[in-house]
Each structure stands twice: as structure tokens, then as C-alpha cells.
N, C-alpha and C positions, 0 to 999 in steps of 0.2 A: 501072634506074629504072622502066621500063614495068611490069615484074613487080611491083615494090613498089606502084605505083599501082593495078594490077589487084587485088592483095590488099586494099588499103585499100577499093577499091570493093566487093569481095566482102563484106568485113566490114560495110560500111555497108548493103548490100542485105540481108544476113542479119539484121542488127539490126532493120532496118525490117520485114522479113518476119515475124520472130518477134513483134515488137511489134504489127504490123498483124493478124497472125492472132489474137493474144490480144484485141485490140480488136474484131475481127470477130465473135468469139463473144459479145460484149456489145452488138453493135449493127450498124452499117453494114459490110458485107463489101466495099465498093468499094475501100477502101485495100488490102486483101489482094490483090484482083484486079489492081490497078495494079502492085503490087510484083512479083507473079508474072509479069506480062507483061514486066517488065524483065530477067528472068533469062535468061542465055545460057550457052553452054558454059564460058566463063571463070568464071562464078559457080559452076557445078557443080564445076569443078576446084578452086576455092577452098574450097568446102564439103568436098570429099573430102580435100583437103590438111589443113584444120583438124582434121577428125575423126581422121584417121590420125596427125597429129602428137601428139595426145593419147596414142594407143596407143604410138607410138614412144618418147615420153618415159617411159612406164611399163614399157618393156622387151619389147614385143610383137615376135615374129619374123614378118615378112611372108612370105607364100607367093606372092602374085601378082607377076608380072614388074613391074607398075607400082609396087607397094609397095616391092619390093626396089630397083628403079631409083631411086625417089624418096628413100627413107629408108635403104636398106641394112639389114643385119641384124647389124652389129657391136654386140656387147654385149647382144644380145637374150636373153631368158630364158623367155619364155612363148609356146608354140605355139598356144594356144587363147585367143581373145579373152575368154572367160568366166573364165579364170584370171588375167587381167591385173589387178593390184591398183589399181583406180581408186577415188578418193574418191567419195562420193555426189554431190558437185558435178560432178565430171568425168563420171560416168555420166549425170547429167541433161543435161549439155552435149552428150554424144555422142547421147543419145536425141533431143534437140531438133534437132541437125544432121541426123540420119537422117530425122526427120519432115519437115524442110524439103526435104531431097533428094527424098523421095517426092512431096511436093506439087509440086515443080518438075519432076518427071519425069527427074531425074538418073539416069544409069545407074551401078550400083555399080562 
């Protein structure tokens, strides 16, 4: 139950951050600063999980111990992220998550 609540909180923070960063470009950056201040290790974990779940669903073969431990490699088909057949929408989502991870200082 706690893990589910943490994922919901992470999704909420991500949505706020992405929205706040878009708004910050058009005006007051204070919203983005407040959102970034609320990010912790659990949020970085949630972002990592969301990003890599997209790759897992598309058949990516994980190399890192964390990726293998979290998702496994059963049924994987692609060793290189660049070869994974993602839709334009999925690629945009991954790019936005990566940008958010960088802004928050999350480690890969």
C-alpha cells in the first residue's frame, strides 16, 4: 500500500514539475522552484521506474543490476535503447522524464 501511495505521489510531483517548468518558461519560475524543492529519492526512484517501464514494455533487455532486478529480462528483444520500437509519444515521454531527472539531480 505504501509503495502504491509513493508511486501516486511521484506521478503527482512529475505532473506538477512538467507543468510548472512549462509555465516557468512563460513567466514566474517560482512554481518550478517549489516543485523541485519537494523532490526526494523516492521521487527519483519513481521517475526511473516509469521511464524504464516504458522500455520494458517495448522489449528492452536491461544490463544494469537494478534494471534486471526490477524488471527482469524475460521476453526481451532489444539490447540497445536506440533499437527499441517506441512510438513518438513514448519517446517524448521518456525525453521529458529524463529532463526532469536531470533537473532534480537524480542519478541514472
